[in-house]
N, C-alpha and C positions, 0 to 999 in steps of 0.2 A: 784661808782660805782662796776658793779658785772668783775671778772673776765673768767668767763663762754658768752661772749658775743664776744667772743674773739677765733679763734682756737687756736689749742694746740702748731701749727704752729707760726704763731704769736705773744703769748706770747713767745715760745722762744724765736721770735726774740728780742723783745721788755724789756725783764728782761734779755737776756743779754749784751744787747745795756746801759741798765737802771748801772749793772753792773761796766763794762766800761766806762762807764759816773763819777760813785760815784767815777772809780778809777782817775781819774782825766785824762784816756788816751787821746795824741794826737788824732783830726778830724780823723787826715790819718788815722790812726791805728784802729777805732772805726768799727765794726760789727756793718753798718749802716742796718734796716729794710729794706727788700724790701720795694718794690713801690705797692706792693700789701696791704701789711702791712699799709704804709704808707697812706696809698689811705682811709682810714678807720678812721669815727671816733672816732672808742669803741677806737679804740688806737692812735691813736689823743688826748685823755683825759688820757687815760692810763698817756702816756708818762708825761703830763702835770701833773698830779694828782703826780706822782710817783720820778718827775727829777724837776721838778720848780714850784710848788705850795710853795709857802711862808709861809700862813697859819701858818703852824704847827711850834712849835719854836723851838719841842726837835731836831727835822730833823737836819742834817749838809750838808746843800746843799752844794757844789763846789763853788769858788767866785765867783763874779758878772763876772766877765773880760771871765773866762771859759768857766759860762753859753753860755753871747752869743756869747762868740765862736764858743760855738757847735749851737746854739738854727739860728743860720743864715744860716749854712750850709741844715739841720735837713727842716728848712722853705721853703729852694732852693728845695730838693729835695721830698716835699710835694707836692708843684705847679709844681713840671717836672710830680708829679703823677696822677696827675687828665686827668680823659679823661674825663669826663660830665664835662661840668664846669656847670650845670646843676643842674646837682645829687650831683655831691663830693665836699668838700667844703674843706674850713681850719680853723681850730680850733679857737672861737676866744678868749681864751684865751691865747692860746702860741702866739696870735699875739699880745694880752695887755700884755703877758711876752714881748715879742720880742720890743714894743715901745717902753716897761720901761728900760727897758736893755739900750736901745740906747740913753737913753735921759738920766743915771743916772753919777753922774762923777768917772770914773774908774781913780785908780791909774795911773802914769805912768810905763812905761816899767821898768824902776830900782828899785822901787819899788814893783812891786809885783815880785819882783822875789826875793825877799829879805823876804817877808812875806811866814808865816806858815799856811798849812789850813786844814779844816778837807779832809779828805779822807778816802773811806771804799768799805774795803776789802769784799767779799762772797766767803768763799772755794769754792772750784771745788768739789762740789758732786752735786748726784742726782739728778734732780732739784724737788725739792716739790710741792704741788699741789698750794700754798696760802704760799703768799710773807710774811707773817707773821711768817714761820716757821724756814727762811732762814737764817743761821746763821752770824754776819757779824759784822764786828773788825771794829773802828772809831777809825782814830790815826788822832792828828795830824803834819804832814809832814812839811815841804821844797823840794817842789820838781827839785828845780833849784840846791839846794846843793850837792855833791857828797862826799864834807866831808869838816869836821868845826871844830875847838874845841876841837879834840878829838874825835871826835864820826864821826858817818857815814854819819852825814849830814842830820840827822832827815827823812832819809830814808828807806822803809820799803825795804825790799829785793827781789829779787822773787825764789830766791833758798829759802827764808825763807817762804813764799806760798806757794808751795810748799812739802816743806818740812809738816806745817800746813793742807794744806787740805790732805797729805797721812794718815798725825797722826788721823783725825775726820773720813776720812772713814774708819777708821781700830781699832773701839775703844777695838777687844776684844786684841791689842799686850799690845795698853794703860792701862788694865785689866792683860792682863800675866806682867807688870810691876812697878804695884806700886805697892808701899810700898816694895822694894829691894833697 
């Protein structure tokens, strides 16, 4: 699907949503796209392709439990965004994914809390026109552990994210200290 069929604002909203989703933020902390954006069939397909499609094995998707936790309220928000039931519709791909996740065996809470999952960070920078050009950092983290086994719990700290974003946004600073 081409990004050109979405408005700049809609694309900005769903890209922010994608970044937060891949960071495994809690549902209540996500910046959900507007009703107008969610109503768009192009936006729904973009969300499916970039957040939930499992055909591409090279991707590091969030765990099934998290995907279900986000997809349920997303579908509710899409349903509530519909103005004209004759014209507006919900993506079949998203509906199928929801059905698959609802009937997939999920680990219990205790097991899920101990599992490490892939978390994808995107440095804060100006939006690039292409999703392929956004730098990403993928880490295997345990989101439920603050510290353990003499480590910081295999978690990325917010201050480290801000520092890395600053360093990426100021390449002249890196160049000035290189080799010193």
